[in-house]
N, CA, C and O atoms as a Maestro MAE file, in Angstrom:
{
 s_m_m2io_version
 :::
 2.0.0
}

f_m_ct {
 s_m_title
 :::
 protein
 m_atom[236] {
  # First column is atom index #
  i_m_mmod_type
  r_m_x_coord
  r_m_y_coord
  r_m_z_coord
  i_m_residue_number
  s_m_chain_name
  s_m_pdb_residue_name
  s_m_pdb_atom_name
  i_m_atomic_number
  :::
  1 25 93.453 78.147 130.811 1 A "UNK " " N  " 7
  2 3 94.828 78.246 130.337 1 A "UNK " " CA " 6
  3 2 94.870 77.753 128.909 1 A "UNK " " C  " 6
  4 15 95.637 78.217 128.065 1 A "UNK " " O  " 8
  5 25 93.962 76.741 128.681 2 A "UNK " " N  " 7
  6 3 94.146 76.145 127.233 2 A "UNK " " CA " 6
  7 2 93.447 77.037 126.150 2 A "UNK " " C  " 6
  8 15 93.786 77.073 124.967 2 A "UNK " " O  " 8
  9 25 92.345 77.809 126.759 3 A "UNK " " N  " 7
  10 3 91.785 78.716 125.893 3 A "UNK " " CA " 6
  11 2 92.597 79.969 125.596 3 A "UNK " " C  " 6
  12 15 92.395 80.579 124.546 3 A "UNK " " O  " 8
  13 25 93.447 80.351 126.419 4 A "UNK " " N  " 7
  14 3 94.478 81.350 126.165 4 A "UNK " " CA " 6
  15 2 95.457 81.127 125.191 4 A "UNK " " C  " 6
  16 15 95.797 82.002 124.395 4 A "UNK " " O  " 8
  17 25 96.005 79.810 125.218 5 A "UNK " " N  " 7
  18 3 96.898 79.329 124.285 5 A "UNK " " CA " 6
  19 2 96.294 79.357 122.793 5 A "UNK " " C  " 6
  20 15 96.897 79.808 121.820 5 A "UNK " " O  " 8
  21 25 95.142 78.861 122.778 6 A "UNK " " N  " 7
  22 3 94.395 78.856 121.532 6 A "UNK " " CA " 6
  23 2 94.207 80.245 120.977 6 A "UNK " " C  " 6
  24 15 94.389 80.491 119.784 6 A "UNK " " O  " 8
  25 25 93.831 81.170 121.886 7 A "UNK " " N  " 7
  26 3 93.604 82.511 121.446 7 A "UNK " " CA " 6
  27 2 94.845 83.161 120.954 7 A "UNK " " C  " 6
  28 15 94.780 83.932 119.996 7 A "UNK " " O  " 8
  29 25 95.925 82.913 121.522 8 A "UNK " " N  " 7
  30 3 97.271 83.505 121.102 8 A "UNK " " CA " 6
  31 2 97.658 82.909 119.761 8 A "UNK " " C  " 6
  32 15 98.053 83.611 118.830 8 A "UNK " " O  " 8
  33 25 97.514 81.394 119.682 9 A "UNK " " N  " 7
  34 3 97.749 80.839 118.328 9 A "UNK " " CA " 6
  35 2 96.911 81.491 117.285 9 A "UNK " " C  " 6
  36 15 97.421 81.931 116.254 9 A "UNK " " O  " 8
  37 25 95.718 81.559 117.517 10 A "UNK " " N  " 7
  38 3 94.724 82.050 116.521 10 A "UNK " " CA " 6
  39 2 95.143 83.501 115.925 10 A "UNK " " C  " 6
  40 15 95.142 83.789 114.729 10 A "UNK " " O  " 8
  41 25 95.497 84.349 116.988 11 A "UNK " " N  " 7
  42 3 95.910 85.693 116.658 11 A "UNK " " CA " 6
  43 2 97.199 85.805 115.854 11 A "UNK " " C  " 6
  44 15 97.435 86.596 114.941 11 A "UNK " " O  " 8
  45 25 97.948 84.909 116.341 12 A "UNK " " N  " 7
  46 3 99.301 84.738 115.519 12 A "UNK " " CA " 6
  47 2 99.147 84.300 113.990 12 A "UNK " " C  " 6
  48 15 99.783 84.802 113.063 12 A "UNK " " O  " 8
  49 25 98.226 83.309 113.883 13 A "UNK " " N  " 7
  50 3 97.919 82.850 112.666 13 A "UNK " " CA " 6
  51 2 97.261 83.881 111.805 13 A "UNK " " C  " 6
  52 15 97.660 84.067 110.656 13 A "UNK " " O  " 8
  53 25 96.302 84.535 112.301 14 A "UNK " " N  " 7
  54 3 95.538 85.698 111.542 14 A "UNK " " CA " 6
  55 2 96.505 86.690 111.207 14 A "UNK " " C  " 6
  56 15 96.427 87.206 110.092 14 A "UNK " " O  " 8
  57 25 97.478 87.067 112.063 15 A "UNK " " N  " 7
  58 3 98.413 88.148 111.672 15 A "UNK " " CA " 6
  59 2 99.322 87.755 110.622 15 A "UNK " " C  " 6
  60 15 99.656 88.572 109.764 15 A "UNK " " O  " 8
  61 25 99.784 86.471 110.621 16 A "UNK " " N  " 7
  62 3 100.573 85.823 109.489 16 A "UNK " " CA " 6
  63 2 99.850 85.855 108.215 16 A "UNK " " C  " 6
  64 15 100.459 86.162 107.190 16 A "UNK " " O  " 8
  65 25 98.555 85.553 108.191 17 A "UNK " " N  " 7
  66 3 97.763 85.615 107.035 17 A "UNK " " CA " 6
  67 2 97.645 86.901 106.537 17 A "UNK " " C  " 6
  68 15 97.919 87.145 105.362 17 A "UNK " " O  " 8
  69 25 97.229 87.824 107.383 18 A "UNK " " N  " 7
  70 3 97.122 89.266 106.909 18 A "UNK " " CA " 6
  71 2 98.366 89.846 106.313 18 A "UNK " " C  " 6
  72 15 98.357 90.580 105.325 18 A "UNK " " O  " 8
  73 25 99.536 89.444 107.025 19 A "UNK " " N  " 7
  74 3 100.946 89.967 106.474 19 A "UNK " " CA " 6
  75 2 101.102 89.433 105.069 19 A "UNK " " C  " 6
  76 15 101.512 90.151 104.157 19 A "UNK " " O  " 8
  77 25 100.718 87.967 104.878 20 A "UNK " " N  " 7
  78 3 100.974 87.324 103.523 20 A "UNK " " CA " 6
  79 2 100.132 88.159 102.389 20 A "UNK " " C  " 6
  80 15 100.612 88.572 101.334 20 A "UNK " " O  " 8
  81 25 98.724 88.327 102.844 21 A "UNK " " N  " 7
  82 3 97.836 88.924 101.882 21 A "UNK " " CA " 6
  83 2 98.169 90.388 101.506 21 A "UNK " " C  " 6
  84 15 97.965 90.804 100.365 21 A "UNK " " O  " 8
  85 25 98.671 91.136 102.462 22 A "UNK " " N  " 7
  86 3 98.655 92.469 102.388 22 A "UNK " " CA " 6
  87 2 100.253 93.054 102.158 22 A "UNK " " C  " 6
  88 15 100.507 93.791 101.205 22 A "UNK " " O  " 8
  89 25 101.118 92.709 102.977 23 A "UNK " " N  " 7
  90 3 102.484 93.128 103.017 23 A "UNK " " CA " 6
  91 2 103.207 92.770 101.789 23 A "UNK " " C  " 6
  92 15 103.767 93.624 101.101 23 A "UNK " " O  " 8
  93 25 103.202 91.457 101.491 24 A "UNK " " N  " 7
  94 3 104.006 90.941 100.472 24 A "UNK " " CA " 6
  95 2 103.685 91.503 99.017 24 A "UNK " " C  " 6
  96 15 104.554 91.942 98.263 24 A "UNK " " O  " 8
  97 25 102.339 91.435 98.722 25 A "UNK " " N  " 7
  98 3 102.049 92.028 97.422 25 A "UNK " " CA " 6
  99 2 102.321 93.583 97.383 25 A "UNK " " C  " 6
  100 15 102.663 94.098 96.318 25 A "UNK " " O  " 8
  101 25 102.196 94.227 98.361 26 A "UNK " " N  " 7
  102 3 102.476 95.724 98.427 26 A "UNK " " CA " 6
  103 2 103.935 95.927 98.331 26 A "UNK " " C  " 6
  104 15 104.361 96.802 97.576 26 A "UNK " " O  " 8
  105 25 104.789 95.154 99.071 27 A "UNK " " N  " 7
  106 3 106.278 95.214 98.852 27 A "UNK " " CA " 6
  107 2 106.621 95.005 97.563 27 A "UNK " " C  " 6
  108 15 107.399 95.809 97.050 27 A "UNK " " O  " 8
  109 25 106.122 93.913 96.800 28 A "UNK " " N  " 7
  110 3 106.403 93.495 95.517 28 A "UNK " " CA " 6
  111 2 106.101 94.653 94.528 28 A "UNK " " C  " 6
  112 15 106.919 94.981 93.668 28 A "UNK " " O  " 8
  113 25 104.902 95.257 94.680 29 A "UNK " " N  " 7
  114 3 104.631 96.331 93.945 29 A "UNK " " CA " 6
  115 2 105.526 97.582 93.999 29 A "UNK " " C  " 6
  116 15 105.856 98.212 92.994 29 A "UNK " " O  " 8
  117 25 105.902 97.897 95.293 30 A "UNK " " N  " 7
  118 3 106.692 99.006 95.442 30 A "UNK " " CA " 6
  119 2 108.122 98.799 94.927 30 A "UNK " " C  " 6
  120 15 108.732 99.746 94.431 30 A "UNK " " O  " 8
  121 25 108.626 97.675 95.026 31 A "UNK " " N  " 7
  122 3 109.897 97.199 94.408 31 A "UNK " " CA " 6
  123 2 109.760 97.389 92.908 31 A "UNK " " C  " 6
  124 15 110.596 98.048 92.289 31 A "UNK " " O  " 8
  125 25 108.780 96.857 92.352 32 A "UNK " " N  " 7
  126 3 108.817 96.994 90.890 32 A "UNK " " CA " 6
  127 2 108.783 98.477 90.443 32 A "UNK " " C  " 6
  128 15 109.532 98.846 89.539 32 A "UNK " " O  " 8
  129 25 107.902 99.368 91.074 33 A "UNK " " N  " 7
  130 3 107.799 100.689 90.650 33 A "UNK " " CA " 6
  131 2 109.045 101.531 90.874 33 A "UNK " " C  " 6
  132 15 109.356 102.464 90.133 33 A "UNK " " O  " 8
  133 25 109.753 101.142 91.960 34 A "UNK " " N  " 7
  134 3 111.070 101.841 92.356 34 A "UNK " " CA " 6
  135 2 112.036 101.384 91.208 34 A "UNK " " C  " 6
  136 15 112.703 102.297 90.720 34 A "UNK " " O  " 8
  137 25 112.214 100.207 90.726 35 A "UNK " " N  " 7
  138 3 112.966 99.752 89.808 35 A "UNK " " CA " 6
  139 2 112.747 100.423 88.595 35 A "UNK " " C  " 6
  140 15 113.677 100.858 87.917 35 A "UNK " " O  " 8
  141 25 111.320 100.550 88.224 36 A "UNK " " N  " 7
  142 3 110.980 101.346 86.963 36 A "UNK " " CA " 6
  143 2 111.428 102.749 86.991 36 A "UNK " " C  " 6
  144 15 111.913 103.196 85.952 36 A "UNK " " O  " 8
  145 25 111.336 103.517 88.037 37 A "UNK " " N  " 7
  146 3 111.730 104.768 88.193 37 A "UNK " " CA " 6
  147 2 113.168 104.884 88.063 37 A "UNK " " C  " 6
  148 15 113.619 105.801 87.376 37 A "UNK " " O  " 8
  149 25 113.934 104.076 88.633 38 A "UNK " " N  " 7
  150 3 115.401 104.030 88.623 38 A "UNK " " CA " 6
  151 2 115.852 103.724 87.178 38 A "UNK " " C  " 6
  152 15 116.840 104.321 86.750 38 A "UNK " " O  " 8
  153 25 115.206 102.840 86.397 39 A "UNK " " N  " 7
  154 3 115.515 102.543 85.012 39 A "UNK " " CA " 6
  155 2 115.223 103.913 84.146 39 A "UNK " " C  " 6
  156 15 116.032 104.315 83.310 39 A "UNK " " O  " 8
  157 25 114.129 104.508 84.398 40 A "UNK " " N  " 7
  158 3 113.882 105.704 83.501 40 A "UNK " " CA " 6
  159 2 114.894 106.839 83.870 40 A "UNK " " C  " 6
  160 15 115.324 107.594 82.998 40 A "UNK " " O  " 8
  161 25 115.249 106.938 85.128 41 A "UNK " " N  " 7
  162 3 116.286 107.899 85.394 41 A "UNK " " CA " 6
  163 2 117.566 107.526 84.765 41 A "UNK " " C  " 6
  164 15 118.203 108.383 84.152 41 A "UNK " " O  " 8
  165 25 117.985 106.336 84.867 42 A "UNK " " N  " 7
  166 3 119.327 105.951 84.120 42 A "UNK " " CA " 6
  167 2 119.205 106.217 82.635 42 A "UNK " " C  " 6
  168 15 120.147 106.713 82.017 42 A "UNK " " O  " 8
  169 25 118.101 105.908 82.073 43 A "UNK " " N  " 7
  170 3 117.921 106.184 80.680 43 A "UNK " " CA " 6
  171 2 118.026 107.567 80.214 43 A "UNK " " C  " 6
  172 15 118.582 107.895 79.166 43 A "UNK " " O  " 8
  173 25 117.355 108.517 81.207 44 A "UNK " " N  " 7
  174 3 117.400 109.888 80.870 44 A "UNK " " CA " 6
  175 2 118.937 110.348 80.975 44 A "UNK " " C  " 6
  176 15 119.445 111.078 80.125 44 A "UNK " " O  " 8
  177 25 119.577 109.894 82.007 45 A "UNK " " N  " 7
  178 3 121.113 110.260 82.257 45 A "UNK " " CA " 6
  179 2 121.938 109.751 80.968 45 A "UNK " " C  " 6
  180 15 122.851 110.406 80.466 45 A "UNK " " O  " 8
  181 25 121.561 108.677 80.566 46 A "UNK " " N  " 7
  182 3 122.380 108.197 79.338 46 A "UNK " " CA " 6
  183 2 122.009 108.933 78.066 46 A "UNK " " C  " 6
  184 15 122.902 109.175 77.254 46 A "UNK " " O  " 8
  185 25 120.742 109.311 77.826 47 A "UNK " " N  " 7
  186 3 120.340 110.179 76.843 47 A "UNK " " CA " 6
  187 2 120.983 111.564 76.915 47 A "UNK " " C  " 6
  188 15 121.418 112.099 75.895 47 A "UNK " " O  " 8
  189 25 121.046 112.161 78.143 48 A "UNK " " N  " 7
  190 3 121.695 113.518 78.330 48 A "UNK " " CA " 6
  191 2 123.262 113.458 78.038 48 A "UNK " " C  " 6
  192 15 123.869 114.380 77.493 48 A "UNK " " O  " 8
  193 25 123.843 112.270 78.461 49 A "UNK " " N  " 7
  194 3 125.358 112.123 78.242 49 A "UNK " " CA " 6
  195 2 125.607 112.076 76.783 49 A "UNK " " C  " 6
  196 15 126.527 112.740 76.305 49 A "UNK " " O  " 8
  197 25 124.818 111.306 76.018 50 A "UNK " " N  " 7
  198 3 124.942 111.168 74.589 50 A "UNK " " CA " 6
  199 2 124.824 112.571 73.919 50 A "UNK " " C  " 6
  200 15 125.592 112.906 73.018 50 A "UNK " " O  " 8
  201 25 123.863 113.355 74.377 51 A "UNK " " N  " 7
  202 3 123.595 114.648 73.794 51 A "UNK " " CA " 6
  203 2 124.762 115.701 74.072 51 A "UNK " " C  " 6
  204 15 125.121 116.586 73.295 51 A "UNK " " O  " 8
  205 25 125.252 115.440 75.266 52 A "UNK " " N  " 7
  206 3 126.419 116.388 75.575 52 A "UNK " " CA " 6
  207 2 127.690 115.872 74.864 52 A "UNK " " C  " 6
  208 15 128.640 116.649 74.768 52 A "UNK " " O  " 8
  209 25 127.777 114.716 74.395 53 A "UNK " " N  " 7
  210 3 128.889 114.155 73.621 53 A "UNK " " CA " 6
  211 2 128.879 114.651 72.249 53 A "UNK " " C  " 6
  212 15 129.918 114.666 71.588 53 A "UNK " " O  " 8
  213 25 127.773 115.054 71.788 54 A "UNK " " N  " 7
  214 3 127.666 115.470 70.343 54 A "UNK " " CA " 6
  215 2 128.042 117.030 70.360 54 A "UNK " " C  " 6
  216 15 127.875 117.786 71.317 54 A "UNK " " O  " 8
  217 25 128.582 117.357 69.116 55 A "UNK " " N  " 7
  218 3 129.033 118.822 69.007 55 A "UNK " " CA " 6
  219 2 127.728 119.678 68.909 55 A "UNK " " C  " 6
  220 15 126.647 119.305 68.454 55 A "UNK " " O  " 8
  221 25 128.034 120.849 69.407 56 A "UNK " " N  " 7
  222 3 126.788 121.827 69.342 56 A "UNK " " CA " 6
  223 2 126.669 122.265 67.908 56 A "UNK " " C  " 6
  224 15 127.609 122.584 67.179 56 A "UNK " " O  " 8
  225 25 125.305 122.237 67.576 57 A "UNK " " N  " 7
  226 3 124.911 122.892 66.199 57 A "UNK " " CA " 6
  227 2 124.266 124.151 66.314 57 A "UNK " " C  " 6
  228 15 123.216 124.180 66.956 57 A "UNK " " O  " 8
  229 25 124.717 125.229 65.794 58 A "UNK " " N  " 7
  230 3 124.164 126.631 65.759 58 A "UNK " " CA " 6
  231 2 123.540 126.772 64.454 58 A "UNK " " C  " 6
  232 15 124.041 126.251 63.458 58 A "UNK " " O  " 8
  233 25 122.461 127.458 64.415 59 A "UNK " " N  " 7
  234 3 121.769 127.659 63.267 59 A "UNK " " CA " 6
  235 2 121.898 129.105 62.762 59 A "UNK " " C  " 6
  236 15 121.327 129.451 61.728 59 A "UNK " " O  " 8
  :::
 }
 m_bond[235] {
  # First column is bond index #
  i_m_from
  i_m_to
  i_m_order
  :::
  1 1 2 1
  2 2 3 1
  3 3 4 2
  4 3 5 1
  5 5 6 1
  6 6 7 1
  7 7 8 2
  8 7 9 1
  9 9 10 1
  10 10 11 1
  11 11 12 2
  12 11 13 1
  13 13 14 1
  14 14 15 1
  15 15 16 2
  16 15 17 1
  17 17 18 1
  18 18 19 1
  19 19 20 2
  20 19 21 1
  21 21 22 1
  22 22 23 1
  23 23 24 2
  24 23 25 1
  25 25 26 1
  26 26 27 1
  27 27 28 2
  28 27 29 1
  29 29 30 1
  30 30 31 1
  31 31 32 2
  32 31 33 1
  33 33 34 1
  34 34 35 1
  35 35 36 2
  36 35 37 1
  37 37 38 1
  38 38 39 1
  39 39 40 2
  40 39 41 1
  41 41 42 1
  42 42 43 1
  43 43 44 2
  44 43 45 1
  45 45 46 1
  46 46 47 1
  47 47 48 2
  48 47 49 1
  49 49 50 1
  50 50 51 1
  51 51 52 2
  52 51 53 1
  53 53 54 1
  54 54 55 1
  55 55 56 2
  56 55 57 1
  57 57 58 1
  58 58 59 1
  59 59 60 2
  60 59 61 1
  61 61 62 1
  62 62 63 1
  63 63 64 2
  64 63 65 1
  65 65 66 1
  66 66 67 1
  67 67 68 2
  68 67 69 1
  69 69 70 1
  70 70 71 1
  71 71 72 2
  72 71 73 1
  73 73 74 1
  74 74 75 1
  75 75 76 2
  76 75 77 1
  77 77 78 1
  78 78 79 1
  79 79 80 2
  80 79 81 1
  81 81 82 1
  82 82 83 1
  83 83 84 2
  84 83 85 1
  85 85 86 1
  86 86 87 1
  87 87 88 2
  88 87 89 1
  89 89 90 1
  90 90 91 1
  91 91 92 2
  92 91 93 1
  93 93 94 1
  94 94 95 1
  95 95 96 2
  96 95 97 1
  97 97 98 1
  98 98 99 1
  99 99 100 2
  100 99 101 1
  101 101 102 1
  102 102 103 1
  103 103 104 2
  104 103 105 1
  105 105 106 1
  106 106 107 1
  107 107 108 2
  108 107 109 1
  109 109 110 1
  110 110 111 1
  111 111 112 2
  112 111 113 1
  113 113 114 1
  114 114 115 1
  115 115 116 2
  116 115 117 1
  117 117 118 1
  118 118 119 1
  119 119 120 2
  120 119 121 1
  121 121 122 1
  122 122 123 1
  123 123 124 2
  124 123 125 1
  125 125 126 1
  126 126 127 1
  127 127 128 2
  128 127 129 1
  129 129 130 1
  130 130 131 1
  131 131 132 2
  132 131 133 1
  133 133 134 1
  134 134 135 1
  135 135 136 2
  136 135 137 1
  137 137 138 1
  138 138 139 1
  139 139 140 2
  140 139 141 1
  141 141 142 1
  142 142 143 1
  143 143 144 2
  144 143 145 1
  145 145 146 1
  146 146 147 1
  147 147 148 2
  148 147 149 1
  149 149 150 1
  150 150 151 1
  151 151 152 2
  152 151 153 1
  153 153 154 1
  154 154 155 1
  155 155 156 2
  156 155 157 1
  157 157 158 1
  158 158 159 1
  159 159 160 2
  160 159 161 1
  161 161 162 1
  162 162 163 1
  163 163 164 2
  164 163 165 1
  165 165 166 1
  166 166 167 1
  167 167 168 2
  168 167 169 1
  169 169 170 1
  170 170 171 1
  171 171 172 2
  172 171 173 1
  173 173 174 1
  174 174 175 1
  175 175 176 2
  176 175 177 1
  177 177 178 1
  178 178 179 1
  179 179 180 2
  180 179 181 1
  181 181 182 1
  182 182 183 1
  183 183 184 2
  184 183 185 1
  185 185 186 1
  186 186 187 1
  187 187 188 2
  188 187 189 1
  189 189 190 1
  190 190 191 1
  191 191 192 2
  192 191 193 1
  193 193 194 1
  194 194 195 1
  195 195 196 2
  196 195 197 1
  197 197 198 1
  198 198 199 1
  199 199 200 2
  200 199 201 1
  201 201 202 1
  202 202 203 1
  203 203 204 2
  204 203 205 1
  205 205 206 1
  206 206 207 1
  207 207 208 2
  208 207 209 1
  209 209 210 1
  210 210 211 1
  211 211 212 2
  212 211 213 1
  213 213 214 1
  214 214 215 1
  215 215 216 2
  216 215 217 1
  217 217 218 1
  218 218 219 1
  219 219 220 2
  220 219 221 1
  221 221 222 1
  222 222 223 1
  223 223 224 2
  224 223 225 1
  225 225 226 1
  226 226 227 1
  227 227 228 2
  228 227 229 1
  229 229 230 1
  230 230 231 1
  231 231 232 2
  232 231 233 1
  233 233 234 1
  234 234 235 1
  235 235 236 2
  :::
 }
}
């Protein structure tokens, strides 16, 4: 019974370490790239809005 408890504890600890090393950096990277895409989209919308606010110039 004692060996089973040690095995369960070891597996839980390994899972926690794996999650820390893989999941958190991946989540952080994906959050940064999503923010970057959102910022670029907002900048594009602002630029288009500014262009629409200017009078049309025909040549």
